[in-house]
N, CA, C and O atoms as CSV, one atom per row, in Angstrom:
chain,resi,resn,atom,element,x,y,z
A,1,MET,N,N,7.007,7.744,13.490
A,1,MET,CA,C,7.003,6.328,13.189
A,1,MET,C,C,6.825,6.090,11.693
A,1,MET,O,O,7.457,5.207,11.114
A,2,GLY,N,N,5.960,6.885,11.078
A,2,GLY,CA,C,5.731,6.731,9.647
A,2,GLY,C,C,6.985,6.956,8.824
A,2,GLY,O,O,7.206,6.278,7.821
A,3,PHE,N,N,7.803,7.905,9.245
A,3,PHE,CA,C,9.031,8.164,8.494
A,3,PHE,C,C,10.026,7.026,8.673
A,3,PHE,O,O,10.802,6.747,7.759
A,4,ALA,N,N,10.024,6.367,9.816
A,4,ALA,CA,C,10.893,5.207,10.016
A,4,ALA,C,C,10.477,4.063,9.097
A,4,ALA,O,O,11.312,3.245,8.711
A,5,MET,N,N,9.201,3.998,8.745
A,5,MET,CA,C,8.695,2.932,7.871
A,5,MET,C,C,9.103,3.137,6.407
A,5,MET,O,O,8.879,2.259,5.574
A,6,ARG,N,N,9.686,4.265,6.100
A,6,ARG,CA,C,10.036,4.561,4.704
A,6,ARG,C,C,11.280,3.819,4.239
A,6,ARG,O,O,11.539,3.758,3.037
A,7,THR,N,N,12.055,3.257,5.154
A,7,THR,CA,C,13.223,2.473,4.775
A,7,THR,C,C,12.816,1.007,4.798
A,7,THR,O,O,12.642,0.413,5.862
A,8,THR,N,N,12.667,0.433,3.605
A,8,THR,CA,C,12.189,-0.941,3.495
A,8,THR,C,C,12.979,-1.695,2.432
A,8,THR,O,O,13.840,-1.138,1.750
A,9,HIS,N,N,12.657,-2.974,2.317
A,9,HIS,CA,C,13.207,-3.823,1.260
A,9,HIS,C,C,12.413,-3.674,-0.045
A,9,HIS,O,O,12.697,-4.364,-1.024
A,10,LEU,N,N,11.443,-2.795,-0.061
A,10,LEU,CA,C,10.560,-2.645,-1.216
A,10,LEU,C,C,11.028,-1.510,-2.108
A,10,LEU,O,O,11.558,-0.506,-1.634
A,11,GLU,N,N,10.826,-1.683,-3.399
A,11,GLU,CA,C,11.060,-0.561,-4.294
A,11,GLU,C,C,9.869,0.394,-4.158
A,11,GLU,O,O,8.785,-0.021,-3.749
A,12,PRO,N,N,10.067,1.659,-4.497
A,12,PRO,CA,C,9.004,2.655,-4.292
A,12,PRO,C,C,7.649,2.273,-4.894
A,12,PRO,O,O,6.613,2.540,-4.286
A,13,ARG,N,N,7.641,1.658,-6.070
A,13,ARG,CA,C,6.348,1.258,-6.672
A,13,ARG,C,C,5.560,0.349,-5.743
A,13,ARG,O,O,4.362,0.544,-5.537
A,14,HIS,N,N,6.235,-0.637,-5.190
A,14,HIS,CA,C,5.531,-1.613,-4.359
A,14,HIS,C,C,5.188,-1.036,-2.988
A,14,HIS,O,O,4.160,-1.385,-2.409
A,15,TYR,N,N,6.029,-0.170,-2.476
A,15,TYR,CA,C,5.754,0.526,-1.227
A,15,TYR,C,C,4.453,1.323,-1.359
A,15,TYR,O,O,3.584,1.249,-0.490
A,16,GLU,N,N,4.324,2.077,-2.439
A,16,GLU,CA,C,3.123,2.899,-2.641
A,16,GLU,C,C,1.902,2.046,-2.958
A,16,GLU,O,O,0.787,2.411,-2.585
A,17,LEU,N,N,2.087,0.921,-3.636
A,17,LEU,CA,C,0.965,0.013,-3.892
A,17,LEU,C,C,0.356,-0.429,-2.570
A,17,LEU,O,O,-0.865,-0.412,-2.412
A,18,VAL,N,N,1.200,-0.828,-1.616
A,18,VAL,CA,C,0.694,-1.284,-0.319
A,18,VAL,C,C,-0.155,-0.191,0.330
A,18,VAL,O,O,-1.259,-0.458,0.803
A,19,ILE,N,N,0.353,1.015,0.351
A,19,ILE,CA,C,-0.359,2.109,1.017
A,19,ILE,C,C,-1.675,2.430,0.306
A,19,ILE,O,O,-2.703,2.606,0.959
A,20,LEU,N,N,-1.648,2.508,-1.017
A,20,LEU,CA,C,-2.888,2.814,-1.749
A,20,LEU,C,C,-3.935,1.724,-1.571
A,20,LEU,O,O,-5.128,2.012,-1.488
A,21,ARG,N,N,-3.490,0.474,-1.512
A,21,ARG,CA,C,-4.451,-0.615,-1.339
A,21,ARG,C,C,-5.067,-0.572,0.054
A,21,ARG,O,O,-6.278,-0.730,0.205
A,22,VAL,N,N,-4.234,-0.360,1.073
A,22,VAL,CA,C,-4.769,-0.249,2.435
A,22,VAL,C,C,-5.718,0.947,2.521
A,22,VAL,O,O,-6.776,0.858,3.143
A,23,ALA,N,N,-5.345,2.048,1.905
A,23,ALA,CA,C,-6.216,3.229,1.908
A,23,ALA,C,C,-7.565,2.899,1.276
A,23,ALA,O,O,-8.609,3.288,1.799
A,24,ALA,N,N,-7.546,2.188,0.162
A,24,ALA,CA,C,-8.793,1.818,-0.518
A,24,ALA,C,C,-9.631,0.882,0.346
A,24,ALA,O,O,-10.837,1.081,0.489
A,25,LEU,N,N,-9.000,-0.132,0.920
A,25,LEU,CA,C,-9.734,-1.098,1.746
A,25,LEU,C,C,-10.250,-0.462,3.031
A,25,LEU,O,O,-11.254,-0.906,3.587
A,26,SER,N,N,-9.571,0.567,3.498
A,26,SER,CA,C,-9.949,1.237,4.748
A,26,SER,C,C,-10.825,2.467,4.531
A,26,SER,O,O,-11.306,3.062,5.495
A,27,GLY,N,N,-11.036,2.852,3.278
A,27,GLY,CA,C,-11.827,4.047,2.993
A,27,GLY,C,C,-11.147,5.314,3.475
A,27,GLY,O,O,-11.816,6.246,3.922
A,28,SER,N,N,-9.830,5.361,3.389
A,28,SER,CA,C,-9.085,6.510,3.902
A,28,SER,C,C,-8.761,7.498,2.787
A,28,SER,O,O,-7.783,7.332,2.058
A,29,ALA,N,N,-9.587,8.516,2.668
A,29,ALA,CA,C,-9.366,9.559,1.663
A,29,ALA,C,C,-8.069,10.308,1.930
A,29,ALA,O,O,-7.391,10.730,0.994
A,30,TYR,N,N,-7.720,10.476,3.205
A,30,TYR,CA,C,-6.504,11.211,3.568
A,30,TYR,C,C,-5.257,10.461,3.074
A,30,TYR,O,O,-4.383,11.055,2.442
A,31,GLU,N,N,-5.180,9.167,3.363
A,31,GLU,CA,C,-4.024,8.385,2.898
A,31,GLU,C,C,-3.951,8.408,1.378
A,31,GLU,O,O,-2.872,8.532,0.799
A,32,ARG,N,N,-5.107,8.289,0.740
A,32,ARG,CA,C,-5.126,8.299,-0.724
A,32,ARG,C,C,-4.589,9.618,-1.271
A,32,ARG,O,O,-3.729,9.617,-2.153
A,33,MET,N,N,-5.082,10.731,-0.762
A,33,MET,CA,C,-4.661,12.027,-1.324
A,33,MET,C,C,-3.177,12.276,-1.080
A,33,MET,O,O,-2.508,12.911,-1.895
A,34,GLN,N,N,-2.664,11.778,0.038
A,34,GLN,CA,C,-1.251,11.975,0.340
A,34,GLN,C,C,-0.350,11.066,-0.513
A,34,GLN,O,O,0.792,11.429,-0.797
A,35,HIS,N,N,-0.841,9.913,-0.917
A,35,HIS,CA,C,0.024,8.945,-1.600
A,35,HIS,C,C,-0.214,8.815,-3.103
A,35,HIS,O,O,0.497,8.065,-3.772
A,36,LEU,N,N,-1.185,9.521,-3.639
A,36,LEU,CA,C,-1.318,9.519,-5.106
A,36,LEU,C,C,-0.098,10.129,-5.797
A,36,LEU,O,O,0.426,9.512,-6.724
A,37,PRO,N,N,0.382,11.310,-5.394
A,37,PRO,CA,C,1.561,11.868,-6.074
A,37,PRO,C,C,2.809,10.986,-5.961
A,37,PRO,O,O,3.495,10.795,-6.965
A,38,PRO,N,N,3.136,10.435,-4.770
A,38,PRO,CA,C,4.300,9.558,-4.723
A,38,PRO,C,C,4.119,8.287,-5.557
A,38,PRO,O,O,5.085,7.768,-6.115
A,39,ALA,N,N,2.880,7.786,-5.640
A,39,ALA,CA,C,2.621,6.599,-6.464
A,39,ALA,C,C,2.876,6.916,-7.939
A,39,ALA,O,O,3.475,6.119,-8.662
A,40,ARG,N,N,2.422,8.070,-8.363
A,40,ARG,CA,C,2.684,8.475,-9.756
A,40,ARG,C,C,4.183,8.691,-9.976
A,40,ARG,O,O,4.721,8.300,-11.012
A,41,GLN,N,N,4.855,9.309,-9.006
A,41,GLN,CA,C,6.293,9.517,-9.115
A,41,GLN,C,C,7.039,8.177,-9.186
A,41,GLN,O,O,8.064,8.065,-9.857
A,42,ALA,N,N,6.518,7.179,-8.495
A,42,ALA,CA,C,7.131,5.854,-8.505
A,42,ALA,C,C,6.871,5.103,-9.810
A,42,ALA,O,O,7.452,4.043,-10.044
A,43,GLY,N,N,6.002,5.649,-10.655
A,43,GLY,CA,C,5.784,5.049,-11.973
A,43,GLY,C,C,4.429,4.436,-12.224
A,43,GLY,O,O,4.205,3.879,-13.299
A,44,TRP,N,N,3.512,4.517,-11.271
A,44,TRP,CA,C,2.178,3.969,-11.499
A,44,TRP,C,C,1.362,4.929,-12.358
A,44,TRP,O,O,1.345,6.134,-12.105
A,45,SER,N,N,0.691,4.397,-13.368
A,45,SER,CA,C,-0.205,5.203,-14.202
A,45,SER,C,C,-1.554,5.323,-13.497
A,45,SER,O,O,-1.827,4.593,-12.545
A,46,ASP,N,N,-2.381,6.230,-13.958
A,46,ASP,CA,C,-3.722,6.378,-13.375
A,46,ASP,C,C,-4.533,5.093,-13.549
A,46,ASP,O,O,-5.295,4.714,-12.659
A,47,GLU,N,N,-4.373,4.428,-14.682
A,47,GLU,CA,C,-5.076,3.159,-14.918
A,47,GLU,C,C,-4.623,2.096,-13.909
A,47,GLU,O,O,-5.447,1.354,-13.373
A,48,GLU,N,N,-3.335,2.028,-13.658
A,48,GLU,CA,C,-2.818,1.061,-12.686
A,48,GLU,C,C,-3.261,1.409,-11.271
A,48,GLU,O,O,-3.602,0.519,-10.492
A,49,ILE,N,N,-3.260,2.691,-10.933
A,49,ILE,CA,C,-3.719,3.117,-9.612
A,49,ILE,C,C,-5.186,2.736,-9.423
A,49,ILE,O,O,-5.580,2.281,-8.349
A,50,HIS,N,N,-5.980,2.920,-10.454
A,50,HIS,CA,C,-7.385,2.522,-10.400
A,50,HIS,C,C,-7.497,1.020,-10.120
A,50,HIS,O,O,-8.330,0.597,-9.318
A,51,ALA,N,N,-6.663,0.220,-10.778
A,51,ALA,CA,C,-6.682,-1.233,-10.562
A,51,ALA,C,C,-6.202,-1.584,-9.149
A,51,ALA,O,O,-6.733,-2.507,-8.530
A,52,ILE,N,N,-5.222,-0.871,-8.645
A,52,ILE,CA,C,-4.756,-1.099,-7.266
A,52,ILE,C,C,-5.899,-0.846,-6.295
A,52,ILE,O,O,-6.095,-1.609,-5.349
A,53,GLU,N,N,-6.645,0.208,-6.523
A,53,GLU,CA,C,-7.717,0.568,-5.606
A,53,GLU,C,C,-8.925,-0.357,-5.715
A,53,GLU,O,O,-9.596,-0.614,-4.716
A,54,LEU,N,N,-9.207,-0.854,-6.904
A,54,LEU,CA,C,-10.379,-1.717,-7.095
A,54,LEU,C,C,-10.071,-3.191,-6.916
A,54,LEU,O,O,-10.969,-3.976,-6.610
A,55,GLY,N,N,-8.837,-3.576,-7.099
A,55,GLY,CA,C,-8.447,-4.976,-7.023
A,55,GLY,C,C,-7.761,-5.384,-8.304
A,55,GLY,O,O,-7.791,-4.658,-9.298
A,56,PRO,N,N,-7.143,-6.544,-8.278
A,56,PRO,CA,C,-6.307,-6.955,-9.410
A,56,PRO,C,C,-7.092,-7.014,-10.717
A,56,PRO,O,O,-8.260,-7.402,-10.763
A,57,GLY,N,N,-6.412,-6.619,-11.747
A,57,GLY,CA,C,-7.009,-6.642,-13.075
A,57,GLY,C,C,-5.924,-6.719,-14.118
A,57,GLY,O,O,-4.743,-6.854,-13.799
A,58,ASP,N,N,-6.324,-6.635,-15.346
A,58,ASP,CA,C,-5.392,-6.765,-16.459
A,58,ASP,C,C,-4.357,-5.644,-16.503
A,58,ASP,O,O,-3.309,-5.803,-17.129
A,59,ALA,N,N,-4.626,-4.529,-15.859
A,59,ALA,CA,C,-3.690,-3.400,-15.893
A,59,ALA,C,C,-2.442,-3.660,-15.053
A,59,ALA,O,O,-1.451,-2.941,-15.179
A,60,LEU,N,N,-2.481,-4.686,-14.192
A,60,LEU,CA,C,-1.364,-4.959,-13.285
A,60,LEU,C,C,-0.626,-6.236,-13.677
A,60,LEU,O,O,-1.219,-7.188,-14.186
A,61,ASP,N,N,0.673,-6.231,-13.429
A,61,ASP,CA,C,1.469,-7.417,-13.735
A,61,ASP,C,C,1.344,-8.450,-12.605
A,61,ASP,O,O,0.718,-8.186,-11.578
A,62,ASP,N,N,1.945,-9.623,-12.810
A,62,ASP,CA,C,1.835,-10.715,-11.841
A,62,ASP,C,C,2.408,-10.328,-10.473
A,62,ASP,O,O,1.868,-10.723,-9.439
A,63,THR,N,N,3.485,-9.568,-10.467
A,63,THR,CA,C,4.099,-9.145,-9.210
A,63,THR,C,C,3.129,-8.284,-8.410
A,63,THR,O,O,2.937,-8.506,-7.215
A,64,ALA,N,N,2.525,-7.313,-9.062
A,64,ALA,CA,C,1.577,-6.429,-8.379
A,64,ALA,C,C,0.354,-7.207,-7.917
A,64,ALA,O,O,-0.151,-6.962,-6.821
A,65,ARG,N,N,-0.129,-8.133,-8.726
A,65,ARG,CA,C,-1.299,-8.925,-8.320
A,65,ARG,C,C,-0.977,-9.799,-7.109
A,65,ARG,O,O,-1.816,-9.957,-6.223
A,66,ALA,N,N,0.222,-10.365,-7.064
A,66,ALA,CA,C,0.624,-11.173,-5.902
A,66,ALA,C,C,0.695,-10.302,-4.653
A,66,ALA,O,O,0.289,-10.726,-3.571
A,67,LEU,N,N,1.204,-9.104,-4.802
A,67,LEU,CA,C,1.305,-8.186,-3.665
A,67,LEU,C,C,-0.080,-7.737,-3.201
A,67,LEU,O,O,-0.329,-7.644,-1.999
A,68,LEU,N,N,-0.970,-7.460,-4.132
A,68,LEU,CA,C,-2.343,-7.082,-3.755
A,68,LEU,C,C,-3.027,-8.207,-2.987
A,68,LEU,O,O,-3.697,-7.953,-1.986
A,69,ALA,N,N,-2.869,-9.439,-3.442
A,69,ALA,CA,C,-3.486,-10.576,-2.757
A,69,ALA,C,C,-2.947,-10.690,-1.327
A,69,ALA,O,O,-3.695,-10.975,-0.392
A,70,PHE,N,N,-1.644,-10.463,-1.174
A,70,PHE,CA,C,-1.022,-10.506,0.151
A,70,PHE,C,C,-1.624,-9.438,1.066
A,70,PHE,O,O,-2.023,-9.726,2.194
A,71,VAL,N,N,-1.684,-8.214,0.571
A,71,VAL,CA,C,-2.233,-7.112,1.369
A,71,VAL,C,C,-3.708,-7.366,1.678
A,71,VAL,O,O,-4.147,-7.170,2.811
A,72,ASP,N,N,-4.465,-7.796,0.688
A,72,ASP,CA,C,-5.892,-8.059,0.903
A,72,ASP,C,C,-6.113,-9.074,2.020
A,72,ASP,O,O,-6.943,-8.862,2.904
A,73,GLU,N,N,-5.367,-10.176,1.977
A,73,GLU,CA,C,-5.540,-11.201,3.006
A,73,GLU,C,C,-5.063,-10.710,4.366
A,73,GLU,O,O,-5.666,-11.028,5.391
A,74,CYS,N,N,-3.996,-9.949,4.378
A,74,CYS,CA,C,-3.480,-9.405,5.640
A,74,CYS,C,C,-4.527,-8.497,6.291
A,74,CYS,O,O,-4.739,-8.557,7.503
A,75,VAL,N,N,-5.173,-7.667,5.494
A,75,VAL,CA,C,-6.211,-6.768,6.018
A,75,VAL,C,C,-7.445,-7.570,6.428
A,75,VAL,O,O,-7.966,-7.396,7.529
A,76,ARG,N,N,-7.901,-8.432,5.551
A,76,ARG,CA,C,-9.169,-9.138,5.766
A,76,ARG,C,C,-9.061,-10.263,6.784
A,76,ARG,O,O,-9.928,-10.410,7.645
A,77,ASP,N,N,-7.986,-11.066,6.687
A,77,ASP,CA,C,-7.898,-12.305,7.462
A,77,ASP,C,C,-6.856,-12.274,8.577
A,77,ASP,O,O,-6.748,-13.230,9.345
A,78,VAL,N,N,-6.112,-11.225,8.672
A,78,VAL,CA,C,-4.999,-11.048,9.607
A,78,VAL,C,C,-3.821,-11.925,9.183
A,78,VAL,O,O,-2.733,-11.400,8.944
A,79,ARG,N,N,-4.000,-13.216,9.085
A,79,ARG,CA,C,-2.935,-14.136,8.679
A,79,ARG,C,C,-3.073,-14.448,7.190
A,79,ARG,O,O,-4.128,-14.885,6.729
A,80,VAL,N,N,-2.013,-14.220,6.461
A,80,VAL,CA,C,-1.989,-14.510,5.021
A,80,VAL,C,C,-1.866,-16.022,4.837
A,80,VAL,O,O,-1.094,-16.676,5.537
A,81,SER,N,N,-2.621,-16.567,3.902
A,81,SER,CA,C,-2.584,-18.009,3.662
A,81,SER,C,C,-1.206,-18.447,3.163
A,81,SER,O,O,-0.450,-17.654,2.603
A,82,THR,N,N,-0.904,-19.704,3.376
A,82,THR,CA,C,0.367,-20.264,2.910
A,82,THR,C,C,0.499,-20.104,1.407
A,82,THR,O,O,1.571,-19.751,0.916
A,83,GLN,N,N,-0.571,-20.357,0.673
A,83,GLN,CA,C,-0.548,-20.239,-0.784
A,83,GLN,C,C,-0.219,-18.809,-1.213
A,83,GLN,O,O,0.622,-18.606,-2.088
A,84,THR,N,N,-0.859,-17.841,-0.620
A,84,THR,CA,C,-0.615,-16.434,-0.970
A,84,THR,C,C,0.786,-16.008,-0.550
A,84,THR,O,O,1.456,-15.276,-1.279
A,85,PHE,N,N,1.234,-16.461,0.623
A,85,PHE,CA,C,2.585,-16.139,1.084
A,85,PHE,C,C,3.624,-16.699,0.117
A,85,PHE,O,O,4.574,-16.009,-0.253
A,86,GLU,N,N,3.438,-17.947,-0.287
A,86,GLU,CA,C,4.394,-18.576,-1.213
A,86,GLU,C,C,4.368,-17.903,-2.578
A,86,GLU,O,O,5.414,-17.719,-3.199
A,87,ARG,N,N,3.191,-17.540,-3.043
A,87,ARG,CA,C,3.093,-16.841,-4.329
A,87,ARG,C,C,3.821,-15.496,-4.265
A,87,ARG,O,O,4.584,-15.166,-5.172
A,88,ALA,N,N,3.597,-14.729,-3.216
A,88,ALA,CA,C,4.285,-13.448,-3.063
A,88,ALA,C,C,5.790,-13.665,-2.911
A,88,ALA,O,O,6.591,-12.840,-3.351
A,89,GLY,N,N,6.167,-14.785,-2.284
A,89,GLY,CA,C,7.577,-15.116,-2.103
A,89,GLY,C,C,8.312,-15.402,-3.406
A,89,GLY,O,O,9.542,-15.406,-3.436
A,90,GLU,N,N,7.571,-15.639,-4.475
A,90,GLU,CA,C,8.192,-15.803,-5.795
A,90,GLU,C,C,8.746,-14.477,-6.304
A,90,GLU,O,O,9.629,-14.462,-7.161
A,91,TYR,N,N,8.233,-13.365,-5.784
A,91,TYR,CA,C,8.607,-12.035,-6.264
A,91,TYR,C,C,9.338,-11.197,-5.214
A,91,TYR,O,O,10.076,-10.273,-5.555
A,92,PHE,N,N,9.128,-11.524,-3.934
A,92,PHE,CA,C,9.656,-10.696,-2.853
A,92,PHE,C,C,10.412,-11.546,-1.840
A,92,PHE,O,O,10.056,-12.697,-1.585
A,93,SER,N,N,11.457,-10.964,-1.271
A,93,SER,CA,C,12.228,-11.638,-0.224
A,93,SER,C,C,11.409,-11.715,1.067
A,93,SER,O,O,10.377,-11.056,1.198
A,94,GLU,N,N,11.879,-12.524,2.012
A,94,GLU,CA,C,11.204,-12.593,3.307
A,94,GLU,C,C,11.234,-11.239,4.000
A,94,GLU,O,O,10.259,-10.842,4.638
A,95,GLY,N,N,12.359,-10.524,3.873
A,95,GLY,CA,C,12.455,-9.186,4.457
A,95,GLY,C,C,11.432,-8.237,3.861
A,95,GLY,O,O,10.822,-7.443,4.577
A,96,ALA,N,N,11.244,-8.319,2.548
A,96,ALA,CA,C,10.261,-7.467,1.882
A,96,ALA,C,C,8.847,-7.822,2.347
A,96,ALA,O,O,8.024,-6.932,2.559
A,97,LEU,N,N,8.563,-9.111,2.505
A,97,LEU,CA,C,7.222,-9.506,2.958
A,97,LEU,C,C,6.993,-9.102,4.412
A,97,LEU,O,O,5.867,-8.780,4.794
A,98,ALA,N,N,8.044,-9.116,5.223
A,98,ALA,CA,C,7.913,-8.597,6.585
A,98,ALA,C,C,7.591,-7.104,6.536
A,98,ALA,O,O,6.748,-6.619,7.291
A,99,ASP,N,N,8.268,-6.382,5.642
A,99,ASP,CA,C,7.995,-4.947,5.485
A,99,ASP,C,C,6.570,-4.701,5.011
A,99,ASP,O,O,5.909,-3.777,5.486
A,100,VAL,N,N,6.093,-5.516,4.080
A,100,VAL,CA,C,4.716,-5.374,3.596
A,100,VAL,C,C,3.741,-5.556,4.752
A,100,VAL,O,O,2.776,-4.802,4.879
A,101,THR,N,N,3.987,-6.540,5.583
A,101,THR,CA,C,3.110,-6.797,6.725
A,101,THR,C,C,3.117,-5.624,7.693
A,101,THR,O,O,2.062,-5.209,8.172
A,102,LEU,N,N,4.300,-5.086,7.988
A,102,LEU,CA,C,4.393,-3.921,8.874
A,102,LEU,C,C,3.725,-2.688,8.268
A,102,LEU,O,O,3.002,-1.969,8.958
A,103,LEU,N,N,3.965,-2.446,6.984
A,103,LEU,CA,C,3.327,-1.299,6.314
A,103,LEU,C,C,1.814,-1.431,6.335
A,103,LEU,O,O,1.098,-0.468,6.607
A,104,THR,N,N,1.337,-2.634,6.045
A,104,THR,CA,C,-0.105,-2.859,6.042
A,104,THR,C,C,-0.692,-2.530,7.412
A,104,THR,O,O,-1.681,-1.803,7.509
A,105,GLY,N,N,-0.092,-3.057,8.451
A,105,GLY,CA,C,-0.592,-2.801,9.797
A,105,GLY,C,C,-0.502,-1.333,10.186
A,105,GLY,O,O,-1.428,-0.786,10.784
A,106,PHE,N,N,0.618,-0.696,9.846
A,106,PHE,CA,C,0.786,0.711,10.185
A,106,PHE,C,C,-0.255,1.573,9.488
A,106,PHE,O,O,-0.858,2.445,10.114
A,107,TYR,N,N,-0.474,1.339,8.193
A,107,TYR,CA,C,-1.431,2.173,7.476
A,107,TYR,C,C,-2.878,1.822,7.808
A,107,TYR,O,O,-3.759,2.669,7.661
A,108,MET,N,N,-3.144,0.591,8.252
A,108,MET,CA,C,-4.473,0.283,8.781
A,108,MET,C,C,-4.718,1.096,10.047
A,108,MET,O,O,-5.781,1.694,10.215
A,109,MET,N,N,-3.711,1.113,10.949
A,109,MET,CA,C,-3.831,1.884,12.181
A,109,MET,C,C,-4.019,3.366,11.868
A,109,MET,O,O,-4.869,4.032,12.460
A,110,THR,N,N,-3.224,3.872,10.941
A,110,THR,CA,C,-3.303,5.285,10.583
A,110,THR,C,C,-4.672,5.622,10.009
A,110,THR,O,O,-5.247,6.657,10.345
A,111,ALA,N,N,-5.194,4.766,9.154
A,111,ALA,CA,C,-6.512,5.000,8.564
A,111,ALA,C,C,-7.587,5.058,9.654
A,111,ALA,O,O,-8.479,5.905,9.610
A,112,ARG,N,N,-7.497,4.171,10.609
A,112,ARG,CA,C,-8.491,4.154,11.675
A,112,ARG,C,C,-8.405,5.421,12.530
A,112,ARG,O,O,-9.428,5.957,12.956
A,113,PHE,N,N,-7.195,5.888,12.773
A,113,PHE,CA,C,-7.000,7.134,13.509
A,113,PHE,C,C,-7.602,8.303,12.732
A,113,PHE,O,O,-8.369,9.092,13.283
A,114,LEU,N,N,-7.250,8.411,11.449
A,114,LEU,CA,C,-7.724,9.523,10.621
A,114,LEU,C,C,-9.238,9.525,10.470
A,114,LEU,O,O,-9.875,10.575,10.561
A,115,GLU,N,N,-9.807,8.360,10.243
A,115,GLU,CA,C,-11.253,8.270,10.022
A,115,GLU,C,C,-12.038,8.464,11.314
A,115,GLU,O,O,-13.055,9.158,11.319
A,116,THR,N,N,-11.581,7.862,12.409
A,116,THR,CA,C,-12.291,7.983,13.676
A,116,THR,C,C,-12.297,9.415,14.183
A,116,THR,O,O,-13.305,9.894,14.702
A,117,LEU,N,N,-11.157,10.103,14.032
A,117,LEU,CA,C,-11.060,11.480,14.511
A,117,LEU,C,C,-11.455,12.494,13.447
A,117,LEU,O,O,-11.342,13.701,13.659
A,118,ASP,N,N,-11.921,11.997,12.297
A,118,ASP,CA,C,-12.410,12.840,11.215
A,118,ASP,C,C,-11.409,13.936,10.837
A,118,ASP,O,O,-11.758,15.112,10.729
A,119,VAL,N,N,-10.150,13.515,10.639
A,119,VAL,CA,C,-9.090,14.454,10.271
A,119,VAL,C,C,-9.368,14.976,8.867
A,119,VAL,O,O,-9.554,14.202,7.928
A,120,ALA,N,N,-9.393,16.285,8.741
A,120,ALA,CA,C,-9.675,16.919,7.449
A,120,ALA,C,C,-8.505,16.726,6.486
A,120,ALA,O,O,-7.349,16.613,6.895
A,121,LEU,N,N,-8.838,16.691,5.204
A,121,LEU,CA,C,-7.794,16.601,4.182
A,121,LEU,C,C,-6.949,17.867,4.209
A,121,LEU,O,O,-7.451,18.962,4.463
A,122,ASP,N,N,-5.674,17.698,3.945
A,122,ASP,CA,C,-4.793,18.852,3.803
A,122,ASP,C,C,-5.116,19.565,2.494
A,122,ASP,O,O,-5.760,19.000,1.610
A,123,ASP,N,N,-4.665,20.803,2.382
A,123,ASP,CA,C,-4.862,21.549,1.139
A,123,ASP,C,C,-4.094,20.929,-0.021
A,123,ASP,O,O,-4.526,21.016,-1.170
A,124,ALA,N,N,-2.956,20.301,0.275
A,124,ALA,CA,C,-2.117,19.678,-0.757
A,124,ALA,C,C,-1.344,18.527,-0.114
A,124,ALA,O,O,-1.132,18.512,1.099
A,125,PRO,N,N,-0.927,17.567,-0.933
A,125,PRO,CA,C,-0.105,16.486,-0.404
A,125,PRO,C,C,1.207,17.031,0.178
A,125,PRO,O,O,1.715,18.071,-0.242
A,126,CYS,N,N,1.721,16.307,1.138
A,126,CYS,CA,C,2.957,16.696,1.812
A,126,CYS,C,C,4.159,16.436,0.901
A,126,CYS,O,O,4.359,15.315,0.431
A,127,ASP,N,N,4.955,17.477,0.657
A,127,ASP,CA,C,6.107,17.362,-0.243
A,127,ASP,C,C,7.132,16.341,0.220
A,127,ASP,O,O,7.805,15.734,-0.613
A,128,VAL,N,N,7.270,16.137,1.513
A,128,VAL,CA,C,8.296,15.234,2.019
A,128,VAL,C,C,8.069,13.795,1.539
A,128,VAL,O,O,9.016,13.011,1.479
A,129,LEU,N,N,6.837,13.444,1.202
A,129,LEU,CA,C,6.559,12.093,0.702
A,129,LEU,C,C,7.121,11.868,-0.696
A,129,LEU,O,O,7.225,10.730,-1.154
A,130,MET,N,N,7.479,12.944,-1.365
A,130,MET,CA,C,7.987,12.838,-2.734
A,130,MET,C,C,9.494,12.602,-2.772
A,130,MET,O,O,10.059,12.435,-3.852
A,131,THR,N,N,10.142,12.584,-1.638
A,131,THR,CA,C,11.600,12.479,-1.616
A,131,THR,C,C,12.067,11.094,-1.197
A,131,THR,O,O,13.098,10.981,-0.534
A,132,ARG,N,N,11.377,10.077,-1.545
A,132,ARG,CA,C,11.737,8.707,-1.183
A,132,ARG,C,C,12.828,8.218,-2.073
A,132,ARG,O,O,13.277,7.080,-1.932
C-alpha cells in the first residue's frame, strides 16, 4: 500500500515534508530514519528538515508553511479548517490536497503500527525510497 501512495500530485519535496512532519508529530523514529535520505535527495537542507520537524519557521517558505499547517490540523483536529484549506489551496491543487490527506492518514497509521509493535530501526534506510 505504501508503494501505491508514491504516485501523487505532489513534487518529491512536499511528499517528503508530509511524511517527516507526521513522523515528528507521531514520534516515529522509524519513519524519520527511512525518510531523511529521500528528503535530502528531494532538496531539503538539514536546517529546513529541522524546521519541518519542529514546526514552521523562517527556514521554510510560504508554501511549506501552508503545507505544515494543513498536516498539523489534519493530525490534531482530523478536519482541516476552511482557512487552512484555502491557504494551502493557494499553492496546491485539490488533487494534491487529497493526496496530502491520504499520505497523512497512511503515515499516521504506519507510525502507530511501528510504535505499538516496537519495530526496531533498520540498519540503514531502504534504497527503494530513493528512486522516486
